[in-house]
Backbone as CSV, one residue per row, in Angstrom:
resi,resn,N_x,N_y,N_z,CA_x,CA_y,CA_z,C_x,C_y,C_z
1,MET,0.834,-1.172,0.000,0.000,0.000,0.000,0.886,1.245,0.000
2,VAL,0.567,2.190,-0.869,1.362,3.393,-1.012,0.808,4.463,-0.087
3,LYS,1.721,5.091,0.627,1.317,6.152,1.540,1.337,7.477,0.792
4,ARG,0.204,8.173,0.800,0.108,9.437,0.083,0.331,10.603,1.020
5,LYS,0.957,11.634,0.475,1.153,12.845,1.255,-0.139,13.650,1.231
6,THR,-0.545,14.123,2.373,-1.757,14.933,2.444,-1.381,16.364,2.768
7,GLN,-2.157,17.262,2.254,-1.887,18.675,2.476,-2.786,19.169,3.591
8,LYS,-2.194,19.960,4.483,-2.975,20.506,5.578,-3.878,21.595,5.042
9,ARG,-5.094,21.645,5.561,-6.077,22.588,5.056,-5.714,24.043,5.362
10,GLY,-5.152,24.321,6.469,-4.858,25.693,6.855,-3.711,26.323,6.086
11,LYS,-2.895,25.530,5.447,-1.709,26.039,4.777,-1.984,26.511,3.343
12,SER,-3.053,26.056,2.724,-3.253,26.357,1.308,-4.283,27.471,1.122
13,LEU,-3.892,28.682,1.436,-4.753,29.833,1.196,-4.373,30.460,-0.137
14,SER,-5.358,30.834,-0.888,-5.071,31.475,-2.169,-4.740,32.942,-1.940
15,LYS,-4.239,33.585,-2.982,-3.891,35.002,-2.883,-5.124,35.853,-2.636
16,ARG,-6.255,35.381,-3.107,-7.490,36.131,-2.953,-7.897,36.224,-1.485
17,HIS,-7.606,35.205,-0.707,-7.992,35.179,0.691,-6.886,35.638,1.637
18,SER,-5.760,36.061,1.085,-4.667,36.488,1.946,-4.966,37.855,2.550
19,ALA,-4.140,38.287,3.440,-4.381,39.501,4.221,-4.373,40.763,3.365
20,GLY,-3.546,40.867,2.341,-3.429,42.083,1.549,-4.379,42.144,0.365
21,ALA,-5.303,41.228,0.266,-6.178,41.168,-0.905,-7.248,42.241,-0.905
22,SER,-7.550,42.821,0.222,-8.626,43.812,0.255,-8.241,45.095,-0.471
23,SER,-6.961,45.374,-0.578,-6.523,46.579,-1.272,-6.343,46.352,-2.776
24,ALA,-6.523,45.115,-3.231,-6.345,44.817,-4.650,-7.506,45.383,-5.463
25,LYS,-7.217,45.693,-6.714,-8.229,46.255,-7.603,-9.234,45.167,-7.982
26,LYS,-10.519,45.490,-7.833,-11.553,44.533,-8.181,-11.866,44.671,-9.661
27,THR,-11.923,43.551,-10.357,-12.275,43.566,-11.767,-13.582,42.829,-11.941
28,SER,-14.376,43.279,-12.865,-15.655,42.668,-13.135,-15.494,41.627,-14.233
29,PHE,-16.204,40.530,-14.115,-16.137,39.467,-15.104,-16.843,39.879,-16.386
30,TYR,-17.905,40.635,-16.284,-18.722,40.953,-17.435,-18.320,42.237,-18.160
31,LEU,-17.607,43.111,-17.524,-17.237,44.376,-18.140,-15.742,44.420,-18.398
32,PRO,-15.318,44.157,-19.620,-13.883,44.189,-19.891,-13.348,45.612,-19.835
33,GLU,-12.114,45.721,-19.432,-11.463,47.020,-19.315,-11.279,47.663,-20.686
34,ASN,-10.959,46.882,-21.664,-10.673,47.386,-22.989,-11.971,47.504,-23.790
35,LYS,-12.280,48.702,-24.266,-13.519,48.914,-25.014,-13.488,48.214,-26.364
36,GLU,-12.307,48.046,-26.923,-12.197,47.378,-28.215,-12.572,45.906,-28.112
37,LYS,-12.224,45.256,-27.010,-12.607,43.862,-26.814,-14.122,43.733,-26.710
38,PHE,-14.738,44.657,-25.980,-16.188,44.626,-25.815,-16.870,44.875,-27.155
39,LYS,-16.339,45.800,-27.931,-16.911,46.101,-29.242,-16.744,44.915,-30.185
40,SER,-15.624,44.234,-30.103,-15.417,43.070,-30.966,-16.358,41.936,-30.585
41,LYS,-16.672,41.810,-29.291,-17.633,40.787,-28.873,-19.029,41.107,-29.398
42,ILE,-19.406,42.376,-29.356,-20.718,42.772,-29.885,-20.765,42.540,-31.391
43,ASN,-19.678,42.870,-32.089,-19.628,42.631,-33.534,-19.734,41.144,-33.863
44,LEU,-19.111,40.306,-33.065,-19.188,38.865,-33.274,-20.617,38.371,-33.088
45,VAL,-21.294,38.858,-32.055,-22.673,38.452,-31.804,-23.583,38.918,-32.943
46,VAL,-23.392,40.144,-33.412,-24.220,40.667,-34.509,-23.987,39.869,-35.786
47,ARG,-22.739,39.542,-36.056,-22.419,38.758,-37.254,-23.055,37.369,-37.191
48,ASN,-22.979,36.719,-36.038,-23.599,35.403,-35.885,-25.120,35.500,-35.946
49,LEU,-25.672,36.567,-35.379,-27.113,36.762,-35.428,-27.589,36.901,-36.869
50,LEU,-26.898,37.712,-37.652,-27.290,37.881,-39.047,-27.140,36.589,-39.846
51,THR,-26.088,35.844,-39.568,-25.869,34.574,-40.271,-27.004,33.595,-40.000
52,PHE,-27.360,33.430,-38.728,-28.400,32.467,-38.401,-29.787,32.971,-38.777
53,ALA,-29.994,34.281,-38.806,-31.277,34.813,-39.264,-31.458,34.546,-40.762
54,VAL,-30.398,34.732,-41.537,-30.467,34.440,-42.979,-30.685,32.948,-43.202
55,LEU,-29.979,32.109,-42.447,-30.187,30.664,-42.563,-31.603,30.264,-42.176
56,PHE,-32.167,30.938,-41.174,-33.538,30.651,-40.757,-34.522,30.982,-41.869
57,VAL,-34.387,32.151,-42.459,-35.292,32.544,-43.548,-35.118,31.606,-44.736
58,PHE,-33.891,31.265,-45.055,-33.618,30.354,-46.170,-34.223,28.971,-45.919
59,SER,-34.109,28.465,-44.696,-34.664,27.141,-44.405,-36.193,27.166,-44.384
60,ILE,-36.811,28.282,-43.982,-38.273,28.396,-44.042,-38.742,28.388,-45.499
61,ILE,-38.012,29.109,-46.351,-38.366,29.120,-47.774,-38.242,27.717,-48.367
62,LEU,-37.168,27.021,-48.041,-36.992,25.654,-48.550,-38.031,24.705,-47.968
63,TYR,-38.464,24.953,-46.733,-39.515,24.136,-46.124,-40.829,24.301,-46.893
64,VAL,-41.176,25.539,-47.228,-42.419,25.789,-47.963,-42.337,25.177,-49.368
65,VAL,-41.186,25.304,-50.010,-41.020,24.734,-51.349,-41.081,23.213,-51.289
66,SER,-40.481,22.613,-50.268,-40.478,21.151,-50.177,-41.858,20.605,-49.827
67,LYS,-42.727,21.418,-49.224,-44.088,20.964,-48.946,-44.844,20.708,-50.242
68,SER,-44.580,21.525,-51.245,-45.261,21.338,-52.526,-44.716,20.134,-53.286
69,ALA,-43.506,19.724,-52.984,-42.900,18.581,-53.667,-43.352,17.255,-53.065
70,SER,-43.974,17.288,-51.893,-44.501,16.092,-51.215,-43.420,15.072,-50.872
71,ASN,-42.239,15.527,-50.592,-41.166,14.645,-50.155,-41.075,14.773,-48.634
72,GLU,-41.498,13.737,-47.931,-41.604,13.777,-46.469,-40.245,13.977,-45.792
73,MET,-39.210,13.376,-46.340,-37.887,13.512,-45.740,-37.379,14.957,-45.850
74,MET,-37.580,15.590,-46.992,-37.146,16.980,-47.168,-37.967,17.926,-46.297
75,ILE,-39.251,17.647,-46.152,-40.102,18.473,-45.293,-39.596,18.427,-43.862
76,ASN,-39.325,17.221,-43.373,-38.835,17.066,-42.003,-37.451,17.684,-41.823
77,LEU,-36.583,17.519,-42.824,-35.236,18.071,-42.746,-35.264,19.594,-42.640
78,PHE,-36.022,20.239,-43.507,-36.057,21.701,-43.471,-36.840,22.233,-42.273
79,TRP,-37.784,21.461,-41.754,-38.491,21.878,-40.547,-37.540,21.868,-39.342
80,ILE,-36.764,20.811,-39.202,-35.805,20.728,-38.100,-34.713,21.788,-38.261
81,LEU,-34.263,21.989,-39.493,-33.249,23.009,-39.753,-33.764,24.405,-39.411
82,SER,-35.011,24.684,-39.744,-35.577,25.999,-39.414,-35.765,26.154,-37.911
83,LEU,-36.129,25.078,-37.229,-36.240,25.148,-35.760,-34.892,25.444,-35.109
84,LEU,-33.859,24.747,-35.550,-32.529,24.949,-34.968,-31.989,26.350,-35.238
85,THR,-32.081,26.794,-36.486,-31.547,28.114,-36.797,-32.389,29.223,-36.171
86,GLY,-33.694,29.006,-36.056,-34.545,29.984,-35.378,-34.216,30.078,-33.904
87,PHE,-33.985,28.940,-33.262,-33.607,28.921,-31.854,-32.269,29.633,-31.641
88,LEU,-31.304,29.370,-32.506,-30.009,30.029,-32.376,-30.110,31.533,-32.644
89,SER,-30.982,31.935,-33.561,-31.180,33.368,-33.814,-31.751,34.061,-32.588
90,VAL,-32.729,33.437,-31.956,-33.310,34.016,-30.734,-32.268,34.071,-29.627
91,THR,-31.430,33.059,-29.543,-30.368,33.047,-28.536,-29.395,34.205,-28.757
92,PHE,-29.012,34.435,-29.992,-28.097,35.549,-30.263,-28.763,36.901,-30.051
93,ILE,-30.074,36.992,-30.265,-30.783,38.232,-29.943,-30.713,38.498,-28.446
94,LEU,-30.920,37.448,-27.652,-30.838,37.609,-26.190,-29.430,37.996,-25.743
95,VAL,-28.425,37.377,-26.335,-27.039,37.712,-25.979,-26.731,39.157,-26.357
96,LEU,-27.208,39.598,-27.510,-26.997,40.984,-27.931,-27.689,41.954,-26.973
97,LEU,-28.908,41.619,-26.557,-29.612,42.473,-25.590,-28.874,42.544,-24.258
98,ILE,-28.328,41.418,-23.829,-27.568,41.402,-22.570,-26.332,42.275,-22.695
99,PHE,-25.623,42.166,-23.813,-24.437,43.004,-24.007,-24.794,44.490,-24.050
100,LEU,-25.914,44.822,-24.701,-26.319,46.223,-24.755,-26.742,46.747,-23.382
101,ILE,-27.372,45.904,-22.580,-27.737,46.309,-21.208,-26.480,46.518,-20.372
102,ILE,-25.510,45.612,-20.517,-24.251,45.767,-19.790,-23.531,47.039,-20.217
103,LYS,-23.568,47.322,-21.517,-22.932,48.547,-22.024,-23.641,49.787,-21.452
104,GLY,-24.961,49.740,-21.344,-25.711,50.846,-20.760,-25.447,51.017,-19.283
105,LEU,-25.272,49.919,-18.562,-24.974,49.991,-17.129,-23.559,50.468,-16.866
106,LYS,-22.671,50.242,-17.817,-21.273,50.629,-17.640,-21.120,52.145,-17.657
107,ARG,-21.988,52.823,-18.390,-21.904,54.286,-18.485,-22.331,54.913,-17.241
């Protein structure tokens, strides 16, 4: 049987819990210091939102066209595709709204 070394609980304090941590600068997780990083994140969300919105409209159009063709597999495929892209579009709208609220609170 191998004997393992155990660490005492009182000895392993992180820097955050040390005595001088109260004077350290507090940083927020949601508000980056650099405005360019925040702007690039908003641009990324807008770009993804537009991509999935276009895919959603395209898949709805293909769903309607495939209904007239009476191909059950294509109908189901484009219905699921429109559901997925629509869900992702709504998700990116929510993320964009959250970023805009955070930007408004930062001012």
